[in-house]
A tleap script that builds the chain and sets N, CA, C and O, in Angstrom:
source leaprc.protein.ff14SB
mol = sequence {
  NMET ALA ARG ARG ILE HIE LYS ARG LEU PHE
  LYS ILE ALA ASP GLU LEU VAL ALA LEU ARG
  GLN GLU GLU THR GLN VAL SER ALA GLU LEU
  ASP TYR HIE ARG SER ILE ASN ASP ASP VAL
  GLN ARG ASP ALA VAL VAL SER GLY ALA ASN
  MET ASP ARG LEU GLU ALA SER SER THR ALA
  LYS ASP VAL GLU ARG PHE VAL LYS ARG LEU
  HIE GLN ILE SER VAL ARG ARG GLU LYS LEU
  GLU SER LYS ARG ALA SER LEU LEU ARG ARG
  CLEU
}
set mol.1.N position { -16.230 15.020 -16.435 }
set mol.1.CA position { -16.002 13.620 -16.176 }
set mol.1.C position { -14.485 13.445 -15.674 }
set mol.1.O position { -14.177 12.700 -14.743 }
set mol.2.N position { -13.605 14.202 -16.383 }
set mol.2.CA position { -12.197 14.096 -16.002 }
set mol.2.C position { -11.985 14.641 -14.512 }
set mol.2.O position { -11.164 14.143 -13.741 }
set mol.3.N position { -12.723 15.598 -14.231 }
set mol.3.CA position { -12.607 16.238 -12.811 }
set mol.3.C position { -12.995 15.091 -11.781 }
set mol.3.O position { -12.313 14.917 -10.772 }
set mol.4.N position { -14.086 14.330 -12.059 }
set mol.4.CA position { -14.495 13.241 -11.151 }
set mol.4.C position { -13.388 12.241 -11.005 }
set mol.4.O position { -13.071 11.781 -9.908 }
set mol.5.N position { -12.787 11.903 -12.173 }
set mol.5.CA position { -11.711 10.839 -12.187 }
set mol.5.C position { -10.636 11.401 -11.386 }
set mol.5.O position { -10.095 10.645 -10.580 }
set mol.6.N position { -10.231 12.624 -11.478 }
set mol.6.CA position { -9.122 13.233 -10.670 }
set mol.6.C position { -9.390 13.104 -9.244 }
set mol.6.O position { -8.513 12.704 -8.479 }
set mol.7.N position { -10.634 13.442 -8.822 }
set mol.7.CA position { -10.968 13.361 -7.356 }
set mol.7.C position { -10.839 11.950 -6.921 }
set mol.7.O position { -10.341 11.725 -5.818 }
set mol.8.N position { -11.256 10.932 -7.716 }
set mol.8.CA position { -11.225 9.494 -7.299 }
set mol.8.C position { -9.700 9.160 -7.258 }
set mol.8.O position { -9.288 8.458 -6.334 }
set mol.9.N position { -8.901 9.593 -8.145 }
set mol.9.CA position { -7.436 9.332 -8.148 }
set mol.9.C position { -6.752 9.847 -6.914 }
set mol.9.O position { -5.926 9.184 -6.286 }
set mol.10.N position { -7.142 11.087 -6.592 }
set mol.10.CA position { -6.621 11.632 -5.256 }
set mol.10.C position { -7.043 10.917 -4.111 }
set mol.10.O position { -6.242 10.716 -3.198 }
set mol.11.N position { -8.290 10.483 -4.050 }
set mol.11.CA position { -8.808 9.694 -2.886 }
set mol.11.C position { -8.005 8.355 -2.835 }
set mol.11.O position { -7.529 7.939 -1.779 }
set mol.12.N position { -7.886 7.738 -3.961 }
set mol.12.CA position { -7.141 6.355 -3.914 }
set mol.12.C position { -5.711 6.633 -3.566 }
set mol.12.O position { -5.156 5.807 -2.841 }
set mol.13.N position { -5.016 7.698 -3.986 }
set mol.13.CA position { -3.651 8.047 -3.523 }
set mol.13.C position { -3.566 8.243 -2.045 }
set mol.13.O position { -2.584 7.821 -1.434 }
set mol.14.N position { -4.523 8.851 -1.449 }
set mol.14.CA position { -4.634 9.083 -0.005 }
set mol.14.C position { -4.728 7.683 0.724 }
set mol.14.O position { -4.028 7.390 1.692 }
set mol.15.N position { -5.646 6.875 0.166 }
set mol.15.CA position { -5.804 5.586 0.725 }
set mol.15.C position { -4.569 4.734 0.749 }
set mol.15.O position { -4.264 4.028 1.710 }
set mol.16.N position { -3.820 4.845 -0.446 }
set mol.16.CA position { -2.604 4.060 -0.591 }
set mol.16.C position { -1.519 4.524 0.431 }
set mol.16.O position { -0.782 3.694 0.963 }
set mol.17.N position { -1.431 5.821 0.691 }
set mol.17.CA position { -0.518 6.294 1.525 }
set mol.17.C position { -0.855 5.796 3.044 }
set mol.17.O position { 0.012 5.377 3.810 }
set mol.18.N position { -2.133 5.893 3.341 }
set mol.18.CA position { -2.514 5.375 4.674 }
set mol.18.C position { -2.266 3.852 4.822 }
set mol.18.O position { -1.874 3.374 5.886 }
set mol.19.N position { -2.508 3.105 3.714 }
set mol.19.CA position { -2.216 1.678 3.819 }
set mol.19.C position { -0.680 1.365 3.976 }
set mol.19.O position { -0.261 0.462 4.699 }
set mol.20.N position { 0.115 2.198 3.229 }
set mol.20.CA position { 1.526 1.971 3.402 }
set mol.20.C position { 2.010 2.164 4.793 }
set mol.20.O position { 2.818 1.411 5.337 }
set mol.21.N position { 1.426 3.308 5.390 }
set mol.21.CA position { 1.818 3.612 6.792 }
set mol.21.C position { 1.361 2.470 7.717 }
set mol.21.O position { 2.128 2.035 8.575 }
set mol.22.N position { 0.136 1.987 7.555 }
set mol.22.CA position { -0.395 0.946 8.404 }
set mol.22.C position { 0.467 -0.342 8.160 }
set mol.22.O position { 0.782 -1.064 9.106 }
set mol.23.N position { 0.800 -0.586 7.006 }
set mol.23.CA position { 1.638 -1.779 6.562 }
set mol.23.C position { 3.000 -1.732 7.345 }
set mol.23.O position { 3.476 -2.713 7.916 }
set mol.24.N position { 3.556 -0.522 7.310 }
set mol.24.CA position { 4.834 -0.393 8.063 }
set mol.24.C position { 4.731 -0.670 9.527 }
set mol.24.O position { 5.573 -1.369 10.091 }
set mol.25.N position { 3.652 -0.104 10.194 }
set mol.25.CA position { 3.435 -0.378 11.583 }
set mol.25.C position { 3.069 -1.737 11.890 }
set mol.25.O position { 3.533 -2.280 12.892 }
set mol.26.N position { 2.229 -2.367 11.068 }
set mol.26.CA position { 1.861 -3.783 11.420 }
set mol.26.C position { 3.008 -4.690 11.192 }
set mol.26.O position { 3.120 -5.702 11.884 }
set mol.27.N position { 3.892 -4.390 10.241 }
set mol.27.CA position { 5.044 -5.230 9.930 }
set mol.27.C position { 5.997 -5.132 11.138 }
set mol.27.O position { 6.553 -6.144 11.567 }
set mol.28.N position { 6.187 -3.916 11.689 }
set mol.28.CA position { 7.049 -3.779 12.808 }
set mol.28.C position { 6.537 -4.523 13.984 }
set mol.28.O position { 7.271 -5.223 14.681 }
set mol.29.N position { 5.236 -4.358 14.200 }
set mol.29.CA position { 4.577 -5.121 15.355 }
set mol.29.C position { 4.682 -6.611 15.114 }
set mol.29.O position { 4.852 -7.354 16.081 }
set mol.30.N position { 4.594 -7.082 13.927 }
set mol.30.CA position { 4.652 -8.498 13.600 }
set mol.30.C position { 6.070 -9.000 13.906 }
set mol.30.O position { 6.235 -10.083 14.467 }
set mol.31.N position { 7.037 -8.257 13.559 }
set mol.31.CA position { 8.410 -8.740 13.972 }
set mol.31.C position { 8.619 -8.750 15.485 }
set mol.31.O position { 9.256 -9.660 16.014 }
set mol.32.N position { 8.127 -7.818 16.134 }
set mol.32.CA position { 8.167 -7.872 17.670 }
set mol.32.C position { 7.460 -9.054 18.183 }
set mol.32.O position { 7.996 -9.765 19.033 }
set mol.33.N position { 6.242 -9.318 17.701 }
set mol.33.CA position { 5.442 -10.439 18.209 }
set mol.33.C position { 6.037 -11.772 17.817 }
set mol.33.O position { 5.907 -12.750 18.553 }
set mol.34.N position { 6.679 -11.825 16.686 }
set mol.34.CA position { 7.399 -13.069 16.258 }
set mol.34.C position { 8.604 -13.386 17.209 }
set mol.34.O position { 8.880 -14.531 17.567 }
set mol.35.N position { 9.251 -12.338 17.560 }
set mol.35.CA position { 10.383 -12.452 18.432 }
set mol.35.C position { 9.952 -13.002 19.836 }
set mol.35.O position { 10.527 -13.926 20.411 }
set mol.36.N position { 8.848 -12.303 20.320 }
set mol.36.CA position { 8.323 -12.800 21.552 }
set mol.36.C position { 7.810 -14.254 21.473 }
set mol.36.O position { 8.028 -15.060 22.378 }
set mol.37.N position { 7.127 -14.552 20.368 }
set mol.37.CA position { 6.557 -15.807 20.160 }
set mol.37.C position { 7.699 -16.916 20.127 }
set mol.37.O position { 7.541 -17.960 20.759 }
set mol.38.N position { 8.786 -16.692 19.424 }
set mol.38.CA position { 9.889 -17.569 19.384 }
set mol.38.C position { 10.441 -17.925 20.836 }
set mol.38.O position { 10.704 -19.086 21.150 }
set mol.39.N position { 10.589 -16.890 21.658 }
set mol.39.CA position { 11.039 -17.210 22.981 }
set mol.39.C position { 10.069 -17.993 23.808 }
set mol.39.O position { 10.406 -18.936 24.523 }
set mol.40.N position { 8.806 -17.536 23.667 }
set mol.40.CA position { 7.784 -18.297 24.399 }
set mol.40.C position { 7.578 -19.694 23.987 }
set mol.40.O position { 7.390 -20.575 24.826 }
set mol.41.N position { 7.607 -19.923 22.741 }
set mol.41.CA position { 7.487 -21.326 22.238 }
set mol.41.C position { 8.676 -22.205 22.742 }
set mol.41.O position { 8.493 -23.343 23.174 }
set mol.42.N position { 9.889 -21.622 22.664 }
set mol.42.CA position { 11.100 -22.317 23.224 }
set mol.42.C position { 10.830 -22.569 24.754 }
set mol.42.O position { 11.092 -23.677 25.222 }
set mol.43.N position { 10.354 -21.646 25.484 }
set mol.43.CA position { 10.147 -21.863 26.953 }
set mol.43.C position { 9.129 -22.961 27.133 }
set mol.43.O position { 9.301 -23.831 27.987 }
set mol.44.N position { 8.089 -22.940 26.358 }
set mol.44.CA position { 6.988 -24.005 26.532 }
set mol.44.C position { 7.627 -25.365 26.202 }
set mol.44.O position { 7.359 -26.336 26.910 }
set mol.45.N position { 8.408 -25.464 25.220 }
set mol.45.CA position { 9.031 -26.807 24.933 }
set mol.45.C position { 9.975 -27.261 26.091 }
set mol.45.O position { 9.935 -28.396 26.566 }
set mol.46.N position { 10.782 -26.329 26.484 }
set mol.46.CA position { 11.748 -26.694 27.472 }
set mol.46.C position { 11.150 -27.014 28.812 }
set mol.46.O position { 11.502 -28.024 29.421 }
set mol.47.N position { 10.248 -26.175 29.288 }
set mol.47.CA position { 9.677 -26.315 30.611 }
set mol.47.C position { 8.509 -27.333 30.623 }
set mol.47.O position { 8.386 -28.109 31.571 }
set mol.48.N position { 7.671 -27.337 29.600 }
set mol.48.CA position { 6.522 -28.173 29.505 }
set mol.48.C position { 5.441 -27.817 30.559 }
set mol.48.O position { 4.553 -28.631 30.814 }
set mol.49.N position { 5.502 -26.663 31.147 }
set mol.49.CA position { 4.614 -26.231 32.090 }
set mol.49.C position { 3.292 -25.780 31.328 }
set mol.49.O position { 3.311 -25.244 30.220 }
set mol.50.N position { 2.201 -26.049 32.020 }
set mol.50.CA position { 0.901 -25.706 31.417 }
set mol.50.C position { 0.693 -24.235 31.112 }
set mol.50.O position { 0.101 -23.889 30.090 }
set mol.51.N position { 1.169 -23.373 31.983 }
set mol.51.CA position { 1.106 -21.917 31.743 }
set mol.51.C position { 2.024 -21.487 30.663 }
set mol.51.O position { 1.695 -20.509 29.991 }
set mol.52.N position { 3.138 -22.103 30.418 }
set mol.52.CA position { 3.957 -21.755 29.319 }
set mol.52.C position { 3.334 -22.145 27.989 }
set mol.52.O position { 3.464 -21.454 26.979 }
set mol.53.N position { 2.608 -23.358 28.039 }
set mol.53.CA position { 1.870 -23.769 26.753 }
set mol.53.C position { 0.753 -22.807 26.490 }
set mol.53.O position { 0.585 -22.421 25.333 }
set mol.54.N position { -0.052 -22.370 27.483 }
set mol.54.CA position { -1.095 -21.431 27.251 }
set mol.54.C position { -0.545 -20.092 26.670 }
set mol.54.O position { -1.108 -19.520 25.737 }
set mol.55.N position { 0.549 -19.638 27.251 }
set mol.55.CA position { 1.117 -18.402 26.795 }
set mol.55.C position { 1.638 -18.569 25.367 }
set mol.55.O position { 1.529 -17.625 24.584 }
set mol.56.N position { 2.202 -19.725 24.988 }
set mol.56.CA position { 2.703 -20.079 23.639 }
set mol.56.C position { 1.458 -19.967 22.695 }
set mol.56.O position { 1.533 -19.318 21.652 }
set mol.57.N position { 0.391 -20.564 23.051 }
set mol.57.CA position { -0.788 -20.476 22.164 }
set mol.57.C position { -1.281 -19.050 21.915 }
set mol.57.O position { -1.656 -18.666 20.807 }
set mol.58.N position { -1.259 -18.320 22.970 }
set mol.58.CA position { -1.656 -16.933 22.859 }
set mol.58.C position { -0.769 -16.085 22.011 }
set mol.58.O position { -1.267 -15.274 21.231 }
set mol.59.N position { 0.577 -16.240 22.130 }
set mol.59.CA position { 1.465 -15.455 21.307 }
set mol.59.C position { 1.340 -15.943 19.828 }
set mol.59.O position { 1.413 -15.138 18.899 }
set mol.60.N position { 1.163 -17.194 19.644 }
set mol.60.CA position { 1.054 -17.726 18.235 }
set mol.60.C position { -0.167 -17.126 17.587 }
set mol.60.O position { -0.198 -16.853 16.387 }
set mol.61.N position { -1.197 -16.923 18.434 }
set mol.61.CA position { -2.465 -16.349 17.832 }
set mol.61.C position { -2.152 -14.879 17.489 }
set mol.61.O position { -2.591 -14.380 16.453 }
set mol.62.N position { -1.375 -14.169 18.379 }
set mol.62.CA position { -1.073 -12.773 18.042 }
set mol.62.C position { -0.313 -12.686 16.680 }
set mol.62.O position { -0.623 -11.830 15.850 }
set mol.63.N position { 0.650 -13.556 16.475 }
set mol.63.CA position { 1.406 -13.576 15.206 }
set mol.63.C position { 0.472 -13.819 14.040 }
set mol.63.O position { 0.546 -13.148 13.011 }
set mol.64.N position { -0.412 -14.792 14.219 }
set mol.64.CA position { -1.424 -15.082 13.114 }
set mol.64.C position { -2.310 -13.872 12.799 }
set mol.64.O position { -2.653 -13.621 11.644 }
set mol.65.N position { -2.693 -13.084 13.918 }
set mol.65.CA position { -3.514 -12.002 13.621 }
set mol.65.C position { -2.807 -10.897 12.852 }
set mol.65.O position { -3.454 -10.256 12.023 }
set mol.66.N position { -1.514 -10.629 13.071 }
set mol.66.CA position { -0.707 -9.667 12.394 }
set mol.66.C position { -0.454 -10.158 10.963 }
set mol.66.O position { -0.533 -9.367 10.024 }
set mol.67.N position { -0.169 -11.379 10.793 }
set mol.67.CA position { 0.040 -11.988 9.498 }
set mol.67.C position { -1.312 -11.720 8.591 }
set mol.67.O position { -1.278 -11.210 7.472 }
set mol.68.N position { -2.378 -12.105 9.194 }
set mol.68.CA position { -3.665 -11.917 8.547 }
set mol.68.C position { -3.906 -10.451 8.114 }
set mol.68.O position { -4.324 -10.174 6.990 }
set mol.69.N position { -3.624 -9.532 9.051 }
set mol.69.CA position { -3.848 -8.064 8.710 }
set mol.69.C position { -2.876 -7.603 7.613 }
set mol.69.O position { -3.255 -6.821 6.742 }
set mol.70.N position { -1.637 -8.081 7.653 }
set mol.70.CA position { -0.782 -7.722 6.496 }
set mol.70.C position { -1.343 -8.240 5.147 }
set mol.70.O position { -1.285 -7.546 4.132 }
set mol.71.N position { -1.866 -9.434 5.164 }
set mol.71.CA position { -2.400 -9.969 3.974 }
set mol.71.C position { -3.624 -9.097 3.490 }
set mol.71.O position { -3.823 -8.836 2.303 }
set mol.72.N position { -4.416 -8.677 4.523 }
set mol.72.CA position { -5.614 -7.860 4.171 }
set mol.72.C position { -5.138 -6.512 3.552 }
set mol.72.O position { -5.696 -6.026 2.568 }
set mol.73.N position { -4.142 -5.969 4.144 }
set mol.73.CA position { -3.607 -4.737 3.627 }
set mol.73.C position { -3.095 -4.903 2.137 }
set mol.73.O position { -3.321 -4.055 1.274 }
set mol.74.N position { -2.433 -5.993 1.924 }
set mol.74.CA position { -1.878 -6.279 0.598 }
set mol.74.C position { -2.988 -6.451 -0.467 }
set mol.74.O position { -2.897 -5.961 -1.593 }
set mol.75.N position { -4.026 -7.171 -0.042 }
set mol.75.CA position { -5.121 -7.266 -0.965 }
set mol.75.C position { -5.834 -5.993 -1.301 }
set mol.75.O position { -6.195 -5.722 -2.447 }
set mol.76.N position { -6.027 -5.207 -0.244 }
set mol.76.CA position { -6.656 -3.934 -0.422 }
set mol.76.C position { -5.833 -3.008 -1.309 }
set mol.76.O position { -6.376 -2.277 -2.137 }
set mol.77.N position { -4.533 -3.049 -1.128 }
set mol.77.CA position { -3.581 -2.194 -1.886 }
set mol.77.C position { -3.559 -2.632 -3.343 }
set mol.77.O position { -3.465 -1.794 -4.240 }
set mol.78.N position { -3.641 -3.866 -3.575 }
set mol.78.CA position { -3.711 -4.379 -4.953 }
set mol.78.C position { -4.945 -3.949 -5.677 }
set mol.78.O position { -4.899 -3.582 -6.851 }
set mol.79.N position { -6.029 -3.994 -4.991 }
set mol.79.CA position { -7.380 -3.582 -5.538 }
set mol.79.C position { -7.317 -2.097 -5.874 }
set mol.79.O position { -7.750 -1.677 -6.947 }
set mol.80.N position { -6.765 -1.292 -4.936 }
set mol.80.CA position { -6.706 0.206 -5.149 }
set mol.80.C position { -5.757 0.477 -6.303 }
set mol.80.O position { -6.078 1.321 -7.140 }
set mol.81.N position { -4.605 -0.186 -6.403 }
set mol.81.CA position { -3.711 0.061 -7.507 }
set mol.81.C position { -4.292 -0.412 -8.924 }
set mol.81.O position { -3.977 0.162 -9.966 }
set mol.82.N position { -5.131 -1.462 -8.878 }
set mol.82.CA position { -5.759 -1.819 -10.125 }
set mol.82.C position { -6.853 -0.811 -10.505 }
set mol.82.O position { -7.025 -0.542 -11.694 }
set mol.83.N position { -7.635 -0.215 -9.500 }
set mol.83.CA position { -8.593 0.744 -9.780 }
set mol.83.C position { -7.961 1.987 -10.309 }
set mol.83.O position { -8.466 2.614 -11.240 }
set mol.84.N position { -6.816 2.356 -9.694 }
set mol.84.CA position { -6.035 3.576 -10.019 }
set mol.84.C position { -5.544 3.398 -11.570 }
set mol.84.O position { -5.693 4.321 -12.371 }
set mol.85.N position { -5.030 2.325 -11.891 }
set mol.85.CA position { -4.601 2.034 -13.292 }
set mol.85.C position { -5.750 2.157 -14.282 }
set mol.85.O position { -5.622 2.728 -15.365 }
set mol.86.N position { -6.893 1.586 -13.854 }
set mol.86.CA position { -8.082 1.689 -14.781 }
set mol.86.C position { -8.507 3.171 -14.915 }
set mol.86.O position { -8.830 3.603 -16.021 }
set mol.87.N position { -8.514 3.932 -13.857 }
set mol.87.CA position { -8.865 5.275 -13.977 }
set mol.87.C position { -7.870 6.126 -14.790 }
set mol.87.O position { -8.269 7.027 -15.528 }
set mol.88.N position { -6.606 5.833 -14.645 }
set mol.88.CA position { -5.595 6.488 -15.482 }
set mol.88.C position { -5.709 6.215 -16.843 }
set mol.88.O position { -5.445 7.120 -17.634 }
set mol.89.N position { -6.095 5.000 -17.297 }
set mol.89.CA position { -6.378 4.641 -18.658 }
set mol.89.C position { -7.483 5.463 -19.265 }
set mol.89.O position { -7.448 5.772 -20.456 }
set mol.90.N position { -8.479 5.825 -18.453 }
set mol.90.CA position { -9.656 6.545 -18.827 }
set mol.90.C position { -9.525 8.005 -19.093 }
set mol.90.O position { -10.340 8.654 -19.748 }
set mol.91.N position { -8.387 8.503 -18.511 }
set mol.91.CA position { -8.102 9.967 -18.687 }
set mol.91.C position { -7.676 10.329 -20.111 }
set mol.91.O position { -7.411 11.496 -20.398 }
savepdb mol mol.pdb
quit
């Protein structure tokens, strides 16, 4: 039984490492898209052109998508950490 718990712990550890790497990448992309979105939103307000407003909507959706993914990663990481703690108590 302990061997099975060890295997599960190693699998969780691998998943946590992968999530941390993905979180780092998504966070960097979010920063980039937020910067672009800030510029585009400003341009849309200043110019008022229809194309600028469409682009502003698109970049805002990109930012939302990355924020949502970061939240999903956080939730998954919390679940894995909870499961890991439970398994460690059983050892």
